[in-house]
C-alpha positions in Angstrom: 11.2 18.3 -124.8 12.7 20.7 -122.3 9.3 21.2 -120.7 8.6 17.5 -120.5 12.0 17.0 -118.8 11.3 19.7 -116.3 7.9 18.2 -115.5 9.5 14.8 -115.1 12.1 16.3 -112.8 9.5 18.0 -110.7 7.5 14.8 -110.3 10.6 12.8 -109.3 11.6 15.7 -106.9 8.1 15.7 -105.3 8.2 11.9 -104.9 11.6 12.1 -103.2 10.3 14.8 -100.8 7.3 12.6 -100.0 9.6 9.6 -99.5 11.9 11.6 -97.2 9.0 13.0 -95.2 7.6 9.5 -94.7 11.0 8.3 -93.6 11.3 11.1 -91.1 7.7 10.5 -89.9 8.3 6.8 -89.2 11.7 7.5 -87.6 10.0 10.0 -85.3 7.2 7.6 -84.7 9.4 4.7 -83.7 11.7 6.9 -81.6 8.7 8.4 -79.7 7.2 4.9 -79.2 10.5 3.8 -77.5 10.8 6.7 -75.1 9.5 10.0 -73.7 10.7 13.6 -74.0 11.2 15.7 -70.9 11.4 19.5 -71.6 13.1 21.4 -68.8 12.4 25.1 -68.7 13.9 27.8 -66.5 11.3 30.5 -65.9 13.0 31.8 -62.7 14.7 35.2 -62.9 18.0 33.6 -62.1 20.2 30.7 -63.1 19.3 27.3 -61.8 21.1 24.0 -62.0 18.8 21.0 -62.5 19.9 17.9 -60.8 18.9 14.4 -62.0 19.1 11.1 -60.3 18.0 7.8 -61.7 16.4 5.3 -59.4 18.3 2.0 -58.7 19.2 0.4 -62.0 18.5 3.5 -64.0 20.9 6.0 -65.5 21.0 9.7 -64.6 19.9 11.3 -67.9 21.3 14.7 -68.9 24.6 13.9 -67.4 23.1 14.0 -63.9 23.0 17.8 -63.9 23.7 21.0 -65.8 23.3 24.8 -65.9 20.2 26.5 -67.2 20.0 30.3 -67.7 16.8 32.2 -67.2 14.6 31.6 -70.3 16.5 28.6 -71.5 15.1 25.1 -72.0 16.7 21.6 -72.5 15.1 18.6 -74.1 15.9 15.2 -72.6 15.1 12.0 -74.5 14.3 9.5 -71.7 14.1 5.7 -72.4 10.9 3.7 -71.6 10.8 2.3 -68.0 13.0 5.2 -66.8 12.5 6.0 -63.1 14.1 8.9 -61.2 13.9 12.4 -59.7 14.7 15.9 -60.9 15.1 19.0 -58.8 16.4 22.5 -59.1 19.6 23.9 -57.5 20.1 27.6 -56.6 23.0 29.8 -56.0 25.6 27.4 -57.4 29.3 28.1 -58.2 31.4 25.5 -59.9 35.0 25.5 -61.1 36.2 24.3 -64.5 36.1 20.6 -63.5 32.5 20.8 -62.2 33.2 21.0 -58.4 31.6 23.6 -56.2 28.6 24.3 -54.0 25.0 25.3 -54.2 22.8 27.2 -51.7 20.0 24.6 -52.1 19.7 21.2 -53.6 23.5 20.6 -53.6 24.5 17.1 -54.7 27.9 16.3 -53.2 29.3 19.5 -54.5 29.2 18.3 -58.1 27.8 19.9 -61.3 27.0 16.5 -62.7 25.5 14.7 -59.7 27.0 11.3 -60.5 24.5 9.3 -58.5 24.2 11.7 -55.6 20.8 13.0 -54.5 20.0 16.6 -53.7 20.4 17.9 -50.2 17.1 18.9 -48.6 15.3 21.1 -48.6 14.5 20.7 -52.3 11.3 20.5 -54.4 11.5 17.2 -56.2 9.8 15.9 -59.4 9.5 12.1 -59.3 8.4 9.8 -62.1 8.3 6.2 -63.3 7.7 5.9 -67.0 5.8 3.1 -68.7 6.5 0.9 -71.7 4.6 0.0 -74.9 3.0 -2.9 -73.1 2.3 -1.0 -69.9 2.0 2.6 -71.2 1.0 4.6 -68.1 3.5 7.1 -66.7 3.3 7.9 -62.9 4.6 11.2 -61.7 4.4 13.8 -58.9 5.9 16.8 -57.4 7.0 16.2 -53.8 7.5 18.4 -50.8 8.5 15.4 -48.6 12.1 16.7 -48.8 11.1 20.3 -48.2 10.8 23.2 -50.7 13.3 25.4 -52.5 11.8 26.4 -55.9 8.3 26.4 -57.4 8.1 23.7 -60.1 5.4 22.0 -62.2 5.2 18.9 -64.5 2.7 19.3 -67.4 1.9 16.6 -69.9 1.8 17.6 -73.6 -0.9 15.4 -75.2 -2.0 12.2 -73.6 -5.7 12.9 -73.6 -8.2 13.1 -70.7 -7.2 12.4 -67.2 -3.6 13.6 -67.5 -3.2 16.0 -64.6 -0.7 18.7 -63.7 1.6 18.0 -60.8 3.2 21.0 -59.1 3.8 23.5 -56.4 3.6 26.7 -58.4 3.7 29.2 -55.5 6.8 30.3 -53.4 6.5 28.5 -50.1 9.5 30.4 -48.9 7.4 33.5 -48.5 5.2 31.9 -45.8 7.6 29.3 -44.4 7.3 28.9 -40.6 10.4 30.2 -38.8 11.2 26.8 -37.4 11.6 25.4 -41.0 13.4 28.3 -42.6 16.8 27.9 -44.3 18.6 31.2 -44.9 21.6 32.3 -46.9 22.8 35.8 -46.5 19.7 36.8 -44.5 17.3 35.5 -47.3 15.0 32.5 -47.0 16.1 30.1 -49.7 14.4 27.0 -48.6 11.7 25.6 -46.3 12.5 22.3 -44.5 10.1 19.5 -44.2 8.8 18.6 -40.7 10.9 15.4 -40.9 14.1 17.3 -41.5 13.4 19.9 -38.8 12.0 17.6 -36.1 14.0 14.4 -36.9 11.4 12.1 -35.4 9.6 8.9 -36.6 6.3 10.6 -36.3 7.2 13.4 -38.7 9.3 11.1 -41.0 6.8 8.3 -41.2 9.4 5.7 -40.2 9.5 3.0 -37.5 6.1 2.5 -35.9 4.7 5.3 -38.2 5.8 3.6 -41.5 2.3 2.9 -42.7 -0.6 5.0 -44.0 -2.8 4.4 -40.9 -0.2 5.6 -38.4 1.4 8.3 -40.5 -1.0 11.2 -40.6 -0.4 14.7 -42.1 1.1 17.2 -39.6 0.2 20.8 -39.1 3.1 21.7 -41.5 1.9 19.2 -44.1 -1.6 20.7 -43.9 0.0 24.2 -44.5 2.0 22.9 -47.5 -1.1 21.2 -48.9 -3.3 24.3 -48.6 -0.8 26.3 -50.6 0.2 23.6 -53.1 -2.7 21.2 -53.4 -1.2 19.4 -56.4 2.0 18.3 -54.6 2.9 15.6 -52.1 2.9 17.1 -48.6 3.9 14.0 -46.7 4.9 10.4 -47.4 1.4 8.9 -47.8 -0.3 11.7 -49.8 -1.0 9.5 -52.8 -4.7 9.9 -53.4 -4.5 13.6 -54.5 -0.9 14.0 -55.6 0.1 11.0 -57.7 -0.7 11.5 -61.4 -1.1 9.0 -64.3 -0.8 9.7 -68.0 0.6 8.3 -71.3 1.7 11.5 -73.0 4.7 11.4 -75.3 6.3 14.4 -73.7 6.2 16.5 -70.5 7.2 20.1 -69.7 9.0 20.5 -66.3 9.0 24.3 -65.5 11.0 25.8 -62.7 9.1 28.9 -61.4 6.1 28.3 -63.6 3.7 31.2 -64.1 1.2 31.2 -61.2 
């Protein structure tokens, strides 16, 4: 009788485990179906402070910004349809209420950017996520606002055609002197031609606000030669905009080259 009771108990226990596992599976399935995971990884040999800005009508996930030590990662659960940008900040110092400054990518002197964009130059990850009815995600890494840190966005799953967006090499090492941004004698950023020259031709504005008139400059060609998988100027769509339907993406600051 004792043996039969133990066998019955084991059967019930196994059934409960299966039931719990199925519940967890379906909970995960429905959660993943309603959103996307972004995994932010700091592979730089220094602290960075990711900044996050939702596009108009979208929240700034992750509180708008946070601190990330070398080797740390943070997982953000992003709702479907989310659109926005993510960038890394360097050399930041904040007080206990989250006010301070950063050497690059500063967003109004705030740890949590609160709707403020990063000050150029900054390497920017941009994305517009899809829905269950329109599942494609669009994403890119842009140098239109200049460069401060190498970064990549890599899909996990998603099948064929899901490309890697990124600028994995350190453009600061070969930045033209006219575009350099220095702090303490060290080059910490490389301006875009638009930021340096401040003209419609370089910014693709005014009479140049169309793909026919706005052509890549010498600086854009330099950026593209070093980082072919990143936007080098405003109308660089054909080789830099990626489409995918992966459930999660890894955004790595200072990815292995």
